[in-house]
MITIMAR-206896 format. One record per residue (C-alpha): residue in three letters; z, y, x. Coordinates in steps of 0.001 Angstrom, whole numbers, padded with zeros to 6 digits, always signed. Example, Ala and Ser with C-alpha at 12.3 -4.5 7.8 and 13.67 -1.06 7.14 Angstrom:
ALA+007800-004500+012300/SER+007140-001060+013670/
//
This chain:
MET-021079+019902+044953/GLN-020991+018163+048329/ILE-020499+014587+049515/THR-017020+014303+051017/GLY-017424+011542+053599/GLY-019629+009008+055340/LYS-023120+009375+056732/PHE-024131+011995+054139/LYS-020961+014080+054408/GLY-021653+017731+053585/GLN-024947+017026+051801/LYS-025248+018919+048527/LEU-026001+017140+045273/PHE-027879+018388+042248/THR-025457+019243+039446/PRO-025810+019780+035685/SER-026520+023169+034222/SER-023493+025149+033065/LYS-024565+024441+029487/SER-023845+020732+029863/LEU-020451+019787+028456/GLU-020862+016009+028651/ILE-021534+015689+032396/ARG-018307+016334+034250/PRO-018472+015562+037983/LEU-015208+014480+039587/ARG-013923+017286+041807/SER-014491+016935+045545/ARG-010819+016721+046491/ILE-010239+013924+043964/ARG-013319+012029+045158/LYS-012063+012298+048729/ALA-008574+011167+047697/LEU-010069+008215+045822/PHE-011980+006957+048847/ASP-008974+007532+051089/ILE-007211+005026+048815/ILE-009936+002394+048422/GLY-011336+002750+051938/ASN-014012+004728+053702/ASN-015947+001717+054988/LEU-017568-000141+052100/GLU-020080-002042+054217/GLY-021690-004872+052278/GLN-019966-004039+049003/LYS-021641-003845+045609/VAL-020559-001105+043228/LEU-020976-000557+039487/ASP-020792+003137+038519/LEU-020273+003410+034741/PHE-020737+006744+032935/ALA-022218+007824+036260/GLY-022995+011457+035368/THR-024513+013015+038488/GLY-024093+009777+040417/ALA-021612+011442+042776/LEU-019124+008549+042964/GLY-021767+005911+043539/ILE-023498+008096+046121/GLU-020159+008624+047885/ALA-019950+004813+048063/LEU-023481+004555+049497/SER-022591+007249+052017/ARG-019749+004955+053104/SER-022152+002020+053654/ALA-021983+000226+050295/ASN-024822-002278+050062/LEU-025871-001561+046471/VAL-024823+000697+043598/ILE-025847+000237+039978/PHE-025617+003533+038100/VAL-025208+003407+034311/ASP-025324+006323+031879/SER-026680+006975+028388/SER-027636+010620+028956/PRO-031270+011379+029869/GLN-030049+014417+031825/SER-027680+012224+033841/ILE-030381+009672+034579/GLU-032652+012465+035834/LEU-029877+013942+038011/ILE-028978+010573+039527/LYS-032601+009847+040418/LYS-033039+013332+041921/ASN-029923+012925+044059/LEU-030905+009451+045243/ASN-034403+010654+046071/LYS-033069+013677+047948/LEU-031016+011413+050224/ARG-033758+008751+050392/ILE-031473+005947+049279/ASP-033395+004836+046179/GLU-033795+001321+047599/LYS-030024+000776+047546/ALA-029655+001752+043901/ILE-030539+000630+040395/VAL-030350+003246+037629/LEU-029887+002010+034056/LYS-029981+004063+030861/LEU-027509+002199+028660/LYS-024917+003082+026072/LEU-021546+001483+026751/PRO-019842-000750+025921/GLU-022820-002167+023982/GLY-024982-002162+027116/PHE-022823-004693+028959/GLU-025153-007472+027769/ASN-027938-005997+029911/ILE-025619-005727+032918/VAL-024511-009361+032517/THR-028165-010455+032381/LEU-028935-008477+035536/SER-025870-009942+037252/ILE-026872-013515+036397/ASN-030547-013085+037292/SER-029735-011363+040600/LYS-026664-013520+041414/LEU-024800-010243+041695/LEU-021021-009751+041518/PHE-019363-006367+041918/ASP-016626-005456+044399/ILE-015806-002077+042832/VAL-016285-000686+039312/PHE-015957+003031+038548/VAL-015246+003952+034908/THR-015471+007732+034400/PRO-016370+008469+030756/PRO-016057+011780+028914/TYR-012369+012566+028423/GLU-010330+011665+025350/LYS-012995+009756+023437/GLY-011346+006347+023741/LEU-014181+005087+025941/SER-011956+004092+028870/LEU-009985+001706+026683/LYS-013099+000300+024982/THR-014787-000199+028351/LEU-011814-002033+029867/GLU-011497-004197+026754/ARG-015135-005282+026979/LEU-015790-005226+030734/PRO-017199-008739+031376/THR-015241-010655+034025/GLU-018310-012793+034788/ILE-019851-009860+036686/LEU-016715-009390+038829/LYS-015168-011076+041849/GLU-011567-012336+041912/ASP-010501-009261+043888/THR-012718-006625+042231/LEU-011128-003178+041989/ILE-011658-001181+038780/VAL-011021+002569+038995/VAL-010712+004505+035734/GLU-010665+008303+035508/GLU-009001+009957+032506/ARG-006832+012900+031580/ASP-003274+012402+032783/LYS-001943+012639+029221/VAL-004102+009704+028056/TYR-002208+006413+027892/LEU-003790+003335+029428/PRO-001705+000133+029319/GLU-000388-001764+032333/ARG-002116-004873+031017/MET-005502-004713+029366/GLY-007145-008041+028555/ASN-007820-009683+031910/PHE-006788-006630+033925/GLN-003499-005519+035458/LEU-002720-001920+036450/LEU-001926-001661+040166/LYS-001219+002044+040393/LYS-001832+005419+038820/LYS-002467+008574+040847/THR-002353+012025+039278/TYR-004211+015132+040439/GLY-003404+018047+038149/GLU-004696+017096+034695/THR-006769+014206+036072/ALA-005450+010678+036573/LEU-006962+007710+038387/PHE-005940+004242+037183/PHE-006489+001298+039544/TYR-006875-002134+037914/LYS-007447-005669+039215/ILE-008120-008976+037525/GLU-004912-010883+036839/ALA-004607-014074+038881/PRO-005286-017159+036736/LEU-002196-019232+035923/ILE-003596-022268+037740/PHE-004009-020154+040881/LEU-000422-018916+040688/LYS+000931-022456+040253/GLY-001017-023662+043250/ASN+000599-021051+045489/ARG+004270-021534+044621/
//
């Protein structure tokens, strides 16, 4: 598996053994398509990579000049892979790796956000398919760790239904690549903001 763009383009990443069924890296062509949509220059941006797996998405963001990526996963194998990949590229200082189970672990992320005065520009949500985790994560994703224009990207099977409105979030678009779908969400504008711009 190779990085598809940015300063580390072409660099190979460590991947899970074939025995691992839980860690499912997003295919290279979909990763490239994703960054073609959200932009290939993420200079200064802060990214939250949930259910990070190998860390490929967050590392793609760092390759495109993101300032910081926080990687979150509950699997010890994933945590080991992420750290190995960060160390290989010598970008450990631009990353924080957290072993947390979601959505319960959001409390820890909120605490980190408050203590570090950290708000995220992009959130990747790429859980194991068809376990209902995408919906649960969107329902409980804390808005206090996000900016007004934060982009949330959710990966799921195309046949899985995710609503156009989910709590504080509004679906902007859905892109399908074979059996994989990417859902792009943003925070809905507060009513007071809308009234002030009529």
